N, C-alpha and C positions, 0 to 999 in steps of 0.2 A: 611303016612310018606311023601307022594308026597304034600298033602295040606300044612304041616308044613313047607316043602322046599319053596314052592310058597310063602309062607306068609313072610318067613324070606328074600326072594328075594323083594319083594316089601318093606320091612319095610327098607331095606338097600338101595333100589333106591330112598326112601324119605328121608332119613337121610344123606346120603354121601353129596348132595350139601350143607348142612347146614355146616356139619362138615368140607367140603373145606375151606368155608368161615371162620370160626373160627380159622383154621390153619395158615390162611393168616393174619388174626388181629393178631394173637399170635407173627407171625414172626415181624410185625411191631413194637409191643409193646417191644419185647425181643431186637431189634436192638435199639430203643430209650434207655432202660434200658443199655445196652452194651455200648453205645456212652457217657451217663452220666457217668457209672464208669471210661471209659478210661480218660473223664474230670476230674473228681476226681483224679485219679493217676497222671494226669499231673499236677495239681495244688498241692498235697501231693509231688512230685517228686522236681518241681520248689524249693518251701518252706525248703525240707530237702537237697538239693543239693547247695541251694544259688544261682540258675542259672536257667533264664528263659527255659521253656519248650513250645514247639509247639505241638499243635494237629493239624496235617494236614488233608485236606479233598480232595480227587480225586473224583470228581463228574462224569468223564466221564469213568473211571477204575472201579468204585464203590469200593471204598476203603478208609482207613484212617490210621492213624496211630501217635504216640506219640515219639517224639525226643527231645533232649536236645539241645540247642544251644550252640554248641561247638565254640572253635575258627576255626579261616579259616582253610580248608584243612585238618581237623579231622572228623572222623566218631564217631556217637555215638555206642558204642557197645552193649546198652541197648535198642536200638531204638524197637518200636514195629510197625506191620503193620496186619490190618485185613480187611477182604473183606466185603461188606456190602451184606446182605442176598438177594438172587436172587429175593425176591418178594418185595423187598423194593428200591426205589430210593430215593437219597440223595441231596439237594441243600442247598447252602449257601446264604444267603440273607444277606447284609451288607447295611442297612438303610444310613448309613450316606455316601455313595460313596464310596472312596479308603478305602482299607481293609489292613490288616498284609498279607502277602504272604511267602510264604516258599519253596523254589525249585518251583517257578512259580504256587503254589497251594495257595488257600485260606487257612489261618489258623488263629486258636485260639492261641493265645500266653499268658501263665500264667507266672506273674512275681514271682520274688524271695519272694516278701511281700504277696503272696496269693491271688492275685487280677488279673483281667483277664485285659490286656491291652486295652485302650480306642480305639484303630483301631481295632481290633478283630471283627469279626461279630456278630452282636447281637442276630442273628437267624439262626437257620439250620431246614430245613424243611425235614421229611420223609415221605415220600408217599408210602403207599400199593397198591399191585396188584388190590386189589378189589377198591381203589378209596379212601379210609380212606387217614388221615394224623394227624402227631404228629408234634408238633413245639417243638426245645429245644430254651428257651428264655433265655436271659442274664439276671441274678437277678440284681434288683436296685441298690444293694451295690457293685457289679461288683466282687463277690467273686465265681461266678459260674454259671451254667444253671440248669433250671428247665423244666421238660415235662409239656407240654400244649397239650389238644386237640382241642383248639380255635385257629380260624384263624384271632383272632383280635389282631393284632399286635400292 
């Protein structure tokens, strides 16, 4: 019985580091997919309501959210906010220089025709705590974003 317990302890000690790396990698993939789903929801909402919708990203506070652009001094009752996974860092990269801002935060603006505003960031980088990275790249037809594991922009 002691021999079996010893073998189990050795097996677990060998497997545990690999399992932790697997969990961190899944966090990165899961966060990328959740962010793309929010982008798709923003696009769908902009089209259905006929009003631009923005997905803002707060790199410092590790959160992002979705809001309709409403007339001045009105808030969006359907606004959503999500925290970024603790094992993932988020960075907005706008290759053209100036970009779309919403409440002093970088934002992706979805227009009522289903396209992404030309001043919106072209790339969002998600970096996992294990060093891996995923990129959300604007599609060539400006209708959304795609997940890429390549750092070739």
